[in-house]
Backbone of each chain as nested JSON, in Angstrom:
{
  "chains": [
    {"id": "A", "residues": [
      {"number": 1, "name": "MET", "atoms": {"N": [103.687, 127.155, 101.41], "CA": [103.143, 126.456, 102.591], "C": [103.223, 124.943, 102.394]}},
      {"number": 2, "name": "PRO", "atoms": {"N": [103.573, 124.201, 103.448], "CA": [103.69, 122.752, 103.265], "C": [102.333, 122.106, 103.007]}},
      {"number": 3, "name": "THR", "atoms": {"N": [102.374, 121.028, 102.277], "CA": [101.172, 120.287, 101.919], "C": [101.38, 118.829, 102.298]}},
      {"number": 4, "name": "ILE", "atoms": {"N": [100.358, 118.24, 102.88], "CA": [100.415, 116.803, 103.141], "C": [99.595, 116.116, 102.05]}},
      {"number": 5, "name": "VAL", "atoms": {"N": [100.241, 115.221, 101.314], "CA": [99.56, 114.512, 100.234], "C": [99.135, 113.128, 100.726]}},
      {"number": 6, "name": "VAL", "atoms": {"N": [97.841, 112.843, 100.601], "CA": [97.297, 111.543, 101.011], "C": [96.788, 110.829, 99.761]}},
      {"number": 7, "name": "ASP", "atoms": {"N": [97.302, 109.624, 99.517], "CA": [96.864, 108.847, 98.354], "C": [95.972, 107.703, 98.809]}},
      {"number": 8, "name": "VAL", "atoms": {"N": [94.805, 107.606, 98.189], "CA": [93.827, 106.573, 98.538], "C": [93.493, 105.782, 97.27]}},
      {"number": 9, "name": "MET", "atoms": {"N": [93.604, 104.458, 97.349], "CA": [93.295, 103.617, 96.178], "C": [92.244, 102.57, 96.541]}},
      {"number": 10, "name": "PRO", "atoms": {"N": [91.444, 102.135, 95.555], "CA": [90.531, 101.024, 95.819], "C": [91.337, 99.782, 96.192]}},
      {"number": 11, "name": "LYS", "atoms": {"N": [90.811, 98.981, 97.101], "CA": [91.529, 97.78, 97.539], "C": [91.821, 96.869, 96.343]}},
      {"number": 12, "name": "ALA", "atoms": {"N": [92.983, 96.213, 96.377], "CA": [93.438, 95.387, 95.252], "C": [92.447, 94.27, 94.913]}},
      {"number": 13, "name": "GLU", "atoms": {"N": [91.779, 93.735, 95.927], "CA": [90.891, 92.597, 95.674], "C": [89.517, 93.019, 95.149]}},
      {"number": 14, "name": "LEU", "atoms": {"N": [89.283, 94.322, 95.069], "CA": [87.983, 94.779, 94.562], "C": [88.098, 95.193, 93.105]}},
      {"number": 15, "name": "LEU", "atoms": {"N": [87.02, 94.986, 92.371], "CA": [86.942, 95.469, 91.003], "C": [86.872, 96.999, 91.045]}},
      {"number": 16, "name": "ASP", "atoms": {"N": [87.541, 97.643, 90.114], "CA": [87.484, 99.103, 90.027], "C": [86.863, 99.44, 88.672]}},
      {"number": 17, "name": "PRO", "atoms": {"N": [85.548, 99.597, 88.621], "CA": [84.859, 99.734, 87.322], "C": [85.337, 100.939, 86.509]}},
      {"number": 18, "name": "GLN", "atoms": {"N": [85.642, 102.04, 87.215], "CA": [86.123, 103.246, 86.536], "C": [87.476, 102.955, 85.857]}},
      {"number": 19, "name": "GLY", "atoms": {"N": [88.349, 102.277, 86.601], "CA": [89.648, 101.899, 86.041], "C": [89.502, 100.925, 84.885]}},
      {"number": 20, "name": "LYS", "atoms": {"N": [88.601, 99.965, 85.041], "CA": [88.353, 98.991, 83.969], "C": [87.884, 99.694, 82.701]}},
      {"number": 21, "name": "ALA", "atoms": {"N": [87.031, 100.709, 82.85], "CA": [86.524, 101.456, 81.694], "C": [87.67, 102.158, 80.968]}},
      {"number": 22, "name": "VAL", "atoms": {"N": [88.564, 102.789, 81.728], "CA": [89.707, 103.478, 81.112], "C": [90.632, 102.46, 80.452]}},
      {"number": 23, "name": "SER", "atoms": {"N": [90.854, 101.336, 81.149], "CA": [91.712, 100.287, 80.61], "C": [91.168, 99.767, 79.274]}},
      {"number": 24, "name": "GLY", "atoms": {"N": [89.834, 99.542, 79.221], "CA": [89.202, 99.098, 77.975], "C": [89.345, 100.133, 76.877]}},
      {"number": 25, "name": "ALA", "atoms": {"N": [89.175, 101.41, 77.239], "CA": [89.302, 102.484, 76.252], "C": [90.723, 102.527, 75.69]}},
      {"number": 26, "name": "LEU", "atoms": {"N": [91.723, 102.384, 76.564], "CA": [93.121, 102.417, 76.099], "C": [93.389, 101.282, 75.122]}},
      {"number": 27, "name": "SER", "atoms": {"N": [92.875, 100.073, 75.432], "CA": [93.197, 98.987, 74.504], "C": [92.433, 99.149, 73.189]}},
      {"number": 28, "name": "ARG", "atoms": {"N": [91.218, 99.712, 73.226], "CA": [90.517, 99.996, 71.969], "C": [91.242, 101.043, 71.133]}},
      {"number": 29, "name": "LEU", "atoms": {"N": [91.978, 101.942, 71.81], "CA": [92.759, 102.963, 71.1], "C": [94.122, 102.431, 70.656]}},
      {"number": 30, "name": "GLY", "atoms": {"N": [94.372, 101.141, 70.892], "CA": [95.615, 100.541, 70.431], "C": [96.793, 100.756, 71.367]}},
      {"number": 31, "name": "LYS", "atoms": {"N": [96.515, 101.23, 72.564], "CA": [97.602, 101.455, 73.523], "C": [97.732, 100.208, 74.403]}},
      {"number": 32, "name": "GLU", "atoms": {"N": [98.472, 99.239, 73.87], "CA": [98.497, 97.905, 74.475], "C": [99.544, 97.77, 75.571]}},
      {"number": 33, "name": "ALA", "atoms": {"N": [100.373, 98.805, 75.747], "CA": [101.452, 98.695, 76.739], "C": [100.914, 98.62, 78.162]}},
      {"number": 34, "name": "PHE", "atoms": {"N": [99.686, 99.119, 78.356], "CA": [99.153, 99.226, 79.714], "C": [98.105, 98.142, 79.922]}},
      {"number": 35, "name": "THR", "atoms": {"N": [98.422, 97.207, 80.829], "CA": [97.552, 96.045, 80.98], "C": [96.421, 96.276, 81.974]}},
      {"number": 36, "name": "ASP", "atoms": {"N": [96.586, 97.232, 82.86], "CA": [95.537, 97.474, 83.838], "C": [95.588, 98.929, 84.284]}},
      {"number": 37, "name": "VAL", "atoms": {"N": [94.436, 99.456, 84.643], "CA": [94.358, 100.817, 85.171], "C": [93.514, 100.787, 86.435]}},
      {"number": 38, "name": "ARG", "atoms": {"N": [94.008, 101.413, 87.472], "CA": [93.193, 101.594, 88.674], "C": [93.177, 103.07, 89.021]}},
      {"number": 39, "name": "ILE", "atoms": {"N": [92.03, 103.541, 89.492], "CA": [91.869, 104.972, 89.737], "C": [91.514, 105.214, 91.198]}},
      {"number": 40, "name": "GLY", "atoms": {"N": [92.323, 106.036, 91.831], "CA": [92.079, 106.396, 93.219], "C": [92.044, 107.903, 93.38]}},
      {"number": 41, "name": "LYS", "atoms": {"N": [92.225, 108.348, 94.609], "CA": [92.132, 109.773, 94.905], "C": [93.419, 110.295, 95.499]}},
      {"number": 42, "name": "ARG", "atoms": {"N": [93.681, 111.548, 95.221], "CA": [94.835, 112.223, 95.796], "C": [94.336, 113.461, 96.524]}},
      {"number": 43, "name": "PHE", "atoms": {"N": [94.573, 113.527, 97.818], "CA": [94.168, 114.672, 98.636], "C": [95.386, 115.514, 98.951]}},
      {"number": 44, "name": "GLU", "atoms": {"N": [95.264, 116.823, 98.772], "CA": [96.32, 117.732, 99.194], "C": [95.795, 118.57, 100.356]}},
      {"number": 45, "name": "LEU", "atoms": {"N": [96.364, 118.346, 101.547], "CA": [95.964, 119.093, 102.741], "C": [97.0, 120.184, 102.982]}},
      {"number": 46, "name": "THR", "atoms": {"N": [96.58, 121.432, 102.904], "CA": [97.502, 122.539, 103.146], "C": [97.619, 122.797, 104.643]}},
      {"number": 47, "name": "VAL", "atoms": {"N": [98.864, 122.938, 105.114], "CA": [99.096, 123.188, 106.538], "C": [99.713, 124.575, 106.679]}},
      {"number": 48, "name": "GLU", "atoms": {"N": [99.136, 125.339, 107.586], "CA": [99.693, 126.66, 107.909], "C": [100.842, 126.439, 108.878]}},
      {"number": 49, "name": "GLY", "atoms": {"N": [102.027, 126.9, 108.536], "CA": [103.175, 126.716, 109.43], "C": [103.834, 125.358, 109.24]}},
      {"number": 50, "name": "GLU", "atoms": {"N": [104.537, 124.94, 110.253], "CA": [105.367, 123.742, 110.152], "C": [104.541, 122.472, 110.336]}},
      {"number": 51, "name": "VAL", "atoms": {"N": [104.955, 121.395, 109.662], "CA": [104.297, 120.097, 109.847], "C": [104.991, 119.368, 110.999]}},
      {"number": 52, "name": "THR", "atoms": {"N": [104.367, 119.389, 112.165], "CA": [104.929, 118.696, 113.326], "C": [104.515, 117.225, 113.271]}},
      {"number": 53, "name": "ASP", "atoms": {"N": [105.141, 116.409, 114.129], "CA": [104.765, 114.996, 114.215], "C": [103.296, 114.853, 114.595]}},
      {"number": 54, "name": "GLU", "atoms": {"N": [102.842, 115.792, 115.439], "CA": [101.446, 115.763, 115.888], "C": [100.489, 115.976, 114.71]}},
      {"number": 55, "name": "ILE", "atoms": {"N": [100.806, 116.958, 113.875], "CA": [99.949, 117.247, 112.711], "C": [99.979, 116.077, 111.734]}},
      {"number": 56, "name": "LEU", "atoms": {"N": [101.146, 115.458, 111.588], "CA": [101.254, 114.322, 110.685], "C": [100.421, 113.136, 111.208]}},
      {"number": 57, "name": "ALA", "atoms": {"N": [100.441, 112.934, 112.528], "CA": [99.634, 111.865, 113.133], "C": [98.142, 112.161, 112.952]}},
      {"number": 58, "name": "GLU", "atoms": {"N": [97.787, 113.445, 113.095], "CA": [96.394, 113.865, 112.876], "C": [95.999, 113.604, 111.421]}},
      {"number": 59, "name": "ALA", "atoms": {"N": [96.899, 113.901, 110.487], "CA": [96.621, 113.654, 109.064], "C": [96.411, 112.163, 108.813]}},
      {"number": 60, "name": "GLN", "atoms": {"N": [97.214, 111.334, 109.479], "CA": [97.066, 109.874, 109.346], "C": [95.674, 109.443, 109.831]}},
      {"number": 61, "name": "ARG", "atoms": {"N": [95.248, 109.99, 110.971], "CA": [93.919, 109.644, 111.499], "C": [92.82, 110.095, 110.543]}},
      {"number": 62, "name": "ILE", "atoms": {"N": [92.957, 111.335, 110.038], "CA": [91.961, 111.862, 109.094], "C": [91.909, 111.001, 107.832]}},
      {"number": 63, "name": "ALA", "atoms": {"N": [93.099, 110.611, 107.359], "CA": [93.163, 109.781, 106.146], "C": [92.416, 108.467, 106.359]}},
      {"number": 64, "name": "ASP", "atoms": {"N": [92.63, 107.852, 107.524], "CA": [92.002, 106.563, 107.8], "C": [90.5, 106.685, 108.063]}},
      {"number": 65, "name": "ASP", "atoms": {"N": [90.106, 107.759, 108.767], "CA": [88.719, 107.833, 109.254], "C": [87.796, 108.626, 108.336]}},
      {"number": 66, "name": "ILE", "atoms": {"N": [88.338, 109.651, 107.688], "CA": [87.461, 110.579, 106.964], "C": [87.688, 110.527, 105.455]}},
      {"number": 67, "name": "LEU", "atoms": {"N": [88.959, 110.51, 105.049], "CA": [89.248, 110.619, 103.615], "C": [89.095, 109.295, 102.877]}},
      {"number": 68, "name": "SER", "atoms": {"N": [89.146, 108.187, 103.604], "CA": [89.022, 106.899, 102.935], "C": [87.933, 106.072, 103.596]}},
      {"number": 69, "name": "ASN", "atoms": {"N": [87.374, 105.168, 102.817], "CA": [86.388, 104.215, 103.324], "C": [87.113, 102.878, 103.447]}},
      {"number": 70, "name": "SER", "atoms": {"N": [87.409, 102.483, 104.679], "CA": [88.297, 101.329, 104.877], "C": [87.7, 100.008, 104.406]}},
      {"number": 71, "name": "VAL", "atoms": {"N": [86.398, 100.001, 104.11], "CA": [85.788, 98.774, 103.581], "C": [86.25, 98.529, 102.14]}},
      {"number": 72, "name": "ILE", "atoms": {"N": [86.4, 99.588, 101.382], "CA": [86.704, 99.429, 99.959], "C": [88.019, 100.088, 99.523]}},
      {"number": 73, "name": "GLU", "atoms": {"N": [88.634, 100.873, 100.411], "CA": [89.82, 101.621, 99.996], "C": [90.979, 101.461, 100.974]}},
      {"number": 74, "name": "ASP", "atoms": {"N": [92.191, 101.629, 100.465], "CA": [93.392, 101.652, 101.304], "C": [94.065, 103.013, 101.171]}},
      {"number": 75, "name": "VAL", "atoms": {"N": [94.614, 103.499, 102.294], "CA": [95.483, 104.678, 102.235], "C": [96.86, 104.16, 101.838]}},
      {"number": 76, "name": "VAL", "atoms": {"N": [97.32, 104.509, 100.637], "CA": [98.579, 103.934, 100.145], "C": [99.777, 104.853, 100.351]}},
      {"number": 77, "name": "GLY", "atoms": {"N": [99.532, 106.085, 100.768], "CA": [100.675, 106.955, 100.992], "C": [100.3, 108.252, 101.666]}},
      {"number": 78, "name": "ILE", "atoms": {"N": [101.175, 108.679, 102.571], "CA": [101.038, 110.003, 103.194], "C": [102.42, 110.618, 103.172]}},
      {"number": 79, "name": "GLU", "atoms": {"N": [102.565, 111.754, 102.511], "CA": [103.887, 112.38, 102.494], "C": [103.768, 113.895, 102.536]}},
      {"number": 80, "name": "VAL", "atoms": {"N": [104.81, 114.505, 103.065], "CA": [104.823, 115.956, 103.187], "C": [105.576, 116.541, 101.996]}},
      {"number": 81, "name": "VAL", "atoms": {"N": [104.951, 117.511, 101.335], "CA": [105.567, 118.186, 100.191], "C": [105.655, 119.664, 100.545]}},
      {"number": 82, "name": "GLU", "atoms": {"N": [106.814, 120.275, 100.305], "CA": [106.937, 121.712, 100.654], "C": [106.225, 122.583, 99.638]}}
    ]},
    {"id": "B", "residues": [
      {"number": 1, "name": "MET", "atoms": {"N": [105.147, 93.768, 88.931], "CA": [105.099, 94.47, 87.637], "C": [105.186, 95.972, 87.869]}},
      {"number": 2, "name": "PRO", "atoms": {"N": [105.921, 96.69, 87.004], "CA": [106.031, 98.133, 87.221], "C": [104.701, 98.844, 86.978]}},
      {"number": 3, "name": "THR", "atoms": {"N": [104.542, 99.928, 87.67], "CA": [103.321, 100.728, 87.579], "C": [103.72, 102.172, 87.321]}},
      {"number": 4, "name": "ILE", "atoms": {"N": [103.011, 102.81, 86.406], "CA": [103.226, 104.241, 86.203], "C": [102.105, 104.973, 86.933]}},
      {"number": 5, "name": "VAL", "atoms": {"N": [102.488, 105.847, 87.846], "CA": [101.497, 106.598, 88.629], "C": [101.344, 107.987, 88.025]}},
      {"number": 6, "name": "VAL", "atoms": {"N": [100.12, 108.346, 87.69], "CA": [99.817, 109.662, 87.125], "C": [98.929, 110.407, 88.114]}},
      {"number": 7, "name": "ASP", "atoms": {"N": [99.371, 111.586, 88.54], "CA": [98.587, 112.406, 89.47], "C": [97.981, 113.584, 88.738]}},
      {"number": 8, "name": "VAL", "atoms": {"N": [96.671, 113.746, 88.914], "CA": [95.935, 114.818, 88.245], "C": [95.212, 115.637, 89.317]}},
      {"number": 9, "name": "MET", "atoms": {"N": [95.414, 116.949, 89.29], "CA": [94.741, 117.816, 90.273], "C": [93.942, 118.9, 89.572]}},
      {"number": 10, "name": "PRO", "atoms": {"N": [92.871, 119.381, 90.219], "CA": [92.154, 120.532, 89.651], "C": [93.103, 121.731, 89.599]}},
      {"number": 11, "name": "LYS", "atoms": {"N": [92.976, 122.553, 88.563], "CA": [93.857, 123.716, 88.431], "C": [93.747, 124.617, 89.661]}},
      {"number": 12, "name": "ALA", "atoms": {"N": [94.881, 125.223, 90.041], "CA": [94.928, 126.031, 91.262], "C": [93.93, 127.187, 91.234]}},
      {"number": 13, "name": "GLU", "atoms": {"N": [93.691, 127.756, 90.044], "CA": [92.832, 128.932, 89.966], "C": [91.34, 128.592, 89.969]}},
      {"number": 14, "name": "LEU", "atoms": {"N": [91.02, 127.29, 89.954], "CA": [89.611, 126.899, 89.964], "C": [89.182, 126.493, 91.367]}},
      {"number": 15, "name": "LEU", "atoms": {"N": [87.925, 126.762, 91.669], "CA": [87.342, 126.298, 92.92], "C": [87.221, 124.782, 92.838]}},
      {"number": 16, "name": "ASP", "atoms": {"N": [87.489, 124.111, 93.941], "CA": [87.341, 122.656, 93.989], "C": [86.264, 122.358, 95.042]}},
      {"number": 17, "name": "PRO", "atoms": {"N": [85.0, 122.25, 94.615], "CA": [83.893, 122.164, 95.585], "C": [83.993, 120.947, 96.506]}},
      {"number": 18, "name": "GLN", "atoms": {"N": [84.481, 119.822, 95.955], "CA": [84.625, 118.607, 96.747], "C": [85.667, 118.848, 97.86]}},
      {"number": 19, "name": "GLY", "atoms": {"N": [86.77, 119.468, 97.487], "CA": [87.81, 119.795, 98.468], "C": [87.304, 120.785, 99.502]}},
      {"number": 20, "name": "LYS", "atoms": {"N": [86.555, 121.793, 99.04], "CA": [85.996, 122.793, 99.962], "C": [85.061, 122.12, 100.973]}},
      {"number": 21, "name": "ALA", "atoms": {"N": [84.283, 121.133, 100.522], "CA": [83.363, 120.43, 101.422], "C": [84.139, 119.68, 102.497]}},
      {"number": 22, "name": "VAL", "atoms": {"N": [85.209, 118.993, 102.098], "CA": [86.018, 118.257, 103.076], "C": [86.703, 119.235, 104.029]}},
      {"number": 23, "name": "SER", "atoms": {"N": [87.212, 120.334, 103.481], "CA": [87.874, 121.344, 104.289], "C": [86.913, 121.903, 105.343]}},
      {"number": 24, "name": "GLY", "atoms": {"N": [85.673, 122.187, 104.932], "CA": [84.653, 122.68, 105.865], "C": [84.332, 121.652, 106.936]}},
      {"number": 25, "name": "ALA", "atoms": {"N": [84.245, 120.381, 106.525], "CA": [83.958, 119.312, 107.489], "C": [85.073, 119.212, 108.517]}},
      {"number": 26, "name": "LEU", "atoms": {"N": [86.336, 119.297, 108.055], "CA": [87.467, 119.196, 108.992], "C": [87.428, 120.33, 110.009]}},
      {"number": 27, "name": "SER", "atoms": {"N": [87.116, 121.558, 109.543], "CA": [87.134, 122.641, 110.531], "C": [85.94, 122.534, 111.478]}},
      {"number": 28, "name": "ARG", "atoms": {"N": [84.801, 122.027, 111.009], "CA": [83.682, 121.788, 111.931], "C": [84.017, 120.712, 112.958]}},
      {"number": 29, "name": "LEU", "atoms": {"N": [84.905, 119.778, 112.589], "CA": [85.319, 118.717, 113.52], "C": [86.466, 119.185, 114.433]}},
      {"number": 30, "name": "GLY", "atoms": {"N": [86.831, 120.444, 114.304], "CA": [87.859, 120.989, 115.187], "C": [89.278, 120.709, 114.735]}},
      {"number": 31, "name": "LYS", "atoms": {"N": [89.432, 120.244, 113.518], "CA": [90.783, 119.959, 113.013], "C": [91.272, 121.185, 112.246]}},
      {"number": 32, "name": "GLU", "atoms": {"N": [91.828, 122.119, 113.013], "CA": [92.124, 123.445, 112.475], "C": [93.496, 123.522, 111.817]}},
      {"number": 33, "name": "ALA", "atoms": {"N": [94.281, 122.451, 111.937], "CA": [95.653, 122.5, 111.403], "C": [95.662, 122.592, 109.879]}},
      {"number": 34, "name": "PHE", "atoms": {"N": [94.563, 122.148, 109.248], "CA": [94.547, 122.061, 107.792], "C": [93.709, 123.197, 107.223]}},
      {"number": 35, "name": "THR", "atoms": {"N": [94.361, 124.094, 106.515], "CA": [93.663, 125.297, 106.072], "C": [92.958, 125.119, 104.744]}},
      {"number": 36, "name": "ASP", "atoms": {"N": [93.381, 124.143, 103.955], "CA": [92.736, 123.945, 102.658], "C": [92.877, 122.481, 102.243]}},
      {"number": 37, "name": "VAL", "atoms": {"N": [91.894, 122.018, 101.5], "CA": [91.943, 120.658, 100.966], "C": [91.605, 120.725, 99.482]}},
      {"number": 38, "name": "ARG", "atoms": {"N": [92.408, 120.065, 98.676], "CA": [92.075, 119.911, 97.255], "C": [92.106, 118.432, 96.922]}},
      {"number": 39, "name": "ILE", "atoms": {"N": [91.179, 118.019, 96.073], "CA": [91.053, 116.594, 95.772], "C": [91.233, 116.355, 94.284]}},
      {"number": 40, "name": "GLY", "atoms": {"N": [92.18, 115.48, 93.966], "CA": [92.426, 115.125, 92.578], "C": [92.376, 113.624, 92.405]}},
      {"number": 41, "name": "LYS", "atoms": {"N": [92.953, 113.164, 91.309], "CA": [92.901, 111.741, 90.992], "C": [94.294, 111.157, 90.902]}},
      {"number": 42, "name": "ARG", "atoms": {"N": [94.371, 109.888, 91.244], "CA": [95.63, 109.151, 91.114], "C": [95.357, 107.932, 90.252]}},
      {"number": 43, "name": "PHE", "atoms": {"N": [96.047, 107.836, 89.119], "CA": [95.894, 106.707, 88.203], "C": [97.1, 105.8, 88.338]}},
      {"number": 44, "name": "GLU", "atoms": {"N": [96.857, 104.519, 88.43], "CA": [97.953, 103.549, 88.409], "C": [97.835, 102.725, 87.131]}},
      {"number": 45, "name": "LEU", "atoms": {"N": [98.797, 102.906, 86.23], "CA": [98.817, 102.174, 84.962], "C": [99.818, 101.029, 85.097]}},
      {"number": 46, "name": "THR", "atoms": {"N": [99.341, 99.799, 85.012], "CA": [100.235, 98.648, 85.109], "C": [100.868, 98.38, 83.749]}},
      {"number": 47, "name": "VAL", "atoms": {"N": [102.186, 98.171, 83.754], "CA": [102.904, 97.891, 82.513], "C": [103.464, 96.477, 82.577]}},
      {"number": 48, "name": "GLU", "atoms": {"N": [103.22, 95.729, 81.515], "CA": [103.79, 94.379, 81.412], "C": [105.224, 94.539, 80.916]}},
      {"number": 49, "name": "GLY", "atoms": {"N": [106.177, 94.026, 81.656], "CA": [107.574, 94.142, 81.232], "C": [108.188, 95.457, 81.651]}},
      {"number": 50, "name": "GLU", "atoms": {"N": [109.229, 95.855, 80.952], "CA": [110.019, 97.006, 81.355], "C": [109.378, 98.316, 80.894]}},
      {"number": 51, "name": "VAL", "atoms": {"N": [109.569, 99.374, 81.678], "CA": [109.082, 100.694, 81.286], "C": [110.165, 101.387, 80.47]}},
      {"number": 52, "name": "THR", "atoms": {"N": [109.991, 101.377, 79.155], "CA": [110.968, 102.037, 78.282], "C": [110.643, 103.524, 78.19]}},
      {"number": 53, "name": "ASP", "atoms": {"N": [111.561, 104.311, 77.625], "CA": [111.315, 105.733, 77.415], "C": [110.082, 105.939, 76.542]}},
      {"number": 54, "name": "GLU", "atoms": {"N": [109.917, 105.018, 75.575], "CA": [108.778, 105.107, 74.663], "C": [107.454, 104.952, 75.411]}},
      {"number": 55, "name": "ILE", "atoms": {"N": [107.405, 103.952, 76.302], "CA": [106.183, 103.725, 77.081], "C": [105.912, 104.904, 78.018]}},
      {"number": 56, "name": "LEU", "atoms": {"N": [106.975, 105.473, 78.58], "CA": [106.807, 106.618, 79.468], "C": [106.279, 107.83, 78.689]}},
      {"number": 57, "name": "ALA", "atoms": {"N": [106.777, 108.016, 77.46], "CA": [106.293, 109.11, 76.618], "C": [104.82, 108.89, 76.256]}},
      {"number": 58, "name": "GLU", "atoms": {"N": [104.476, 107.623, 75.982], "CA": [103.084, 107.268, 75.696], "C": [102.199, 107.569, 76.913]}},
      {"number": 59, "name": "ALA", "atoms": {"N": [102.692, 107.234, 78.108], "CA": [101.944, 107.506, 79.337], "C": [101.735, 109.013, 79.512]}},
      {"number": 60, "name": "GLN", "atoms": {"N": [102.763, 109.789, 79.179], "CA": [102.641, 111.251, 79.264], "C": [101.54, 111.762, 78.316]}},
      {"number": 61, "name": "ARG", "atoms": {"N": [101.514, 111.215, 77.097], "CA": [100.483, 111.619, 76.134], "C": [99.093, 111.229, 76.631]}},
      {"number": 62, "name": "ILE", "atoms": {"N": [98.985, 109.989, 77.138], "CA": [97.697, 109.525, 77.661], "C": [97.244, 110.402, 78.828]}},
      {"number": 63, "name": "ALA", "atoms": {"N": [98.2, 110.737, 79.713], "CA": [97.876, 111.578, 80.871], "C": [97.318, 112.92, 80.416]}},
      {"number": 64, "name": "ASP", "atoms": {"N": [97.954, 113.513, 79.391], "CA": [97.532, 114.83, 78.922], "C": [96.222, 114.779, 78.141]}},
      {"number": 65, "name": "ASP", "atoms": {"N": [96.049, 113.721, 77.334], "CA": [94.931, 113.705, 76.39], "C": [93.709, 112.968, 76.91]}},
      {"number": 66, "name": "ILE", "atoms": {"N": [93.92, 111.916, 77.713], "CA": [92.802, 111.039, 78.067], "C": [92.477, 111.095, 79.56]}},
      {"number": 67, "name": "LEU", "atoms": {"N": [93.52, 111.048, 80.383], "CA": [93.269, 110.942, 81.828], "C": [92.935, 112.282, 82.473]}},
      {"number": 68, "name": "SER", "atoms": {"N": [93.3, 113.379, 81.822], "CA": [93.009, 114.681, 82.424], "C": [92.261, 115.548, 81.413]}},
      {"number": 69, "name": "ASN", "atoms": {"N": [91.507, 116.477, 81.948], "CA": [90.819, 117.47, 81.137], "C": [91.6, 118.769, 81.291]}},
      {"number": 70, "name": "SER", "atoms": {"N": [92.342, 119.147, 80.241], "CA": [93.294, 120.25, 80.39], "C": [92.627, 121.602, 80.623]}},
      {"number": 71, "name": "VAL", "atoms": {"N": [91.308, 121.674, 80.439], "CA": [90.605, 122.932, 80.724], "C": [90.536, 123.171, 82.231]}},
      {"number": 72, "name": "ILE", "atoms": {"N": [90.35, 122.109, 82.986], "CA": [90.143, 122.268, 84.431], "C": [91.173, 121.546, 85.305]}},
      {"number": 73, "name": "GLU", "atoms": {"N": [92.039, 120.733, 84.675], "CA": [92.959, 119.936, 85.486], "C": [94.395, 120.037, 84.979]}},
      {"number": 74, "name": "ASP", "atoms": {"N": [95.34, 119.808, 85.893], "CA": [96.753, 119.724, 85.549], "C": [97.28, 118.337, 85.899]}},
      {"number": 75, "name": "VAL", "atoms": {"N": [98.147, 117.807, 85.044], "CA": [98.884, 116.59, 85.393], "C": [100.054, 117.046, 86.265]}},
      {"number": 76, "name": "VAL", "atoms": {"N": [100.046, 116.692, 87.543], "CA": [101.072, 117.209, 88.451], "C": [102.216, 116.232, 88.681]}},
      {"number": 77, "name": "GLY", "atoms": {"N": [102.079, 115.013, 88.187], "CA": [103.186, 114.086, 88.385], "C": [103.007, 112.8, 87.608]}},
      {"number": 78, "name": "ILE", "atoms": {"N": [104.122, 112.309, 87.055], "CA": [104.152, 110.99, 86.422], "C": [105.408, 110.3, 86.933]}},
      {"number": 79, "name": "GLU", "atoms": {"N": [105.254, 109.176, 87.604], "CA": [106.449, 108.485, 88.085], "C": [106.28, 106.977, 87.99]}},
      {"number": 80, "name": "VAL", "atoms": {"N": [107.413, 106.313, 87.858], "CA": [107.4, 104.859, 87.744], "C": [107.64, 104.258, 89.119]}},
      {"number": 81, "name": "VAL", "atoms": {"N": [106.791, 103.333, 89.507], "CA": [106.925, 102.638, 90.789], "C": [107.049, 101.152, 90.482]}},
      {"number": 82, "name": "GLU", "atoms": {"N": [107.991, 100.487, 91.125], "CA": [108.157, 99.038, 90.829], "C": [107.074, 98.224, 91.512]}}
    ]}
  ]
}
């Protein structure tokens, strides 16, 4: 069944404390290749049947209105995966 | 700067209560096109300079050992984004 994947990340201008914690842990473990970590959410919406343009537009609305908080987060991607 | 994106999802055989809650909310709102919702995490690891095979292998190890809990989660994707 097709799945619509929605990626939501904290806005670039906001501090991401969870990401900062992981980033600090990585550098304490000597993993210096990674200079920053940010942590967001990945939603997988399962669709019964075909993904029409209408369903994709509905997913976009849901992503903006329900799955993300537009004050602190951006929807960075919506894609259909079979 | 290049970014390595790591996607982590709850294992398929486990209940995902957060996803179930969103799924229930969507159907109460009349959005019947989406039969299931699962919620995972998206990590963005910023890399200074070029992403070598070595750094990508390190990211894979970090994804398996630190960013995900292999008892309840699967790493479903690692990709480099410019």
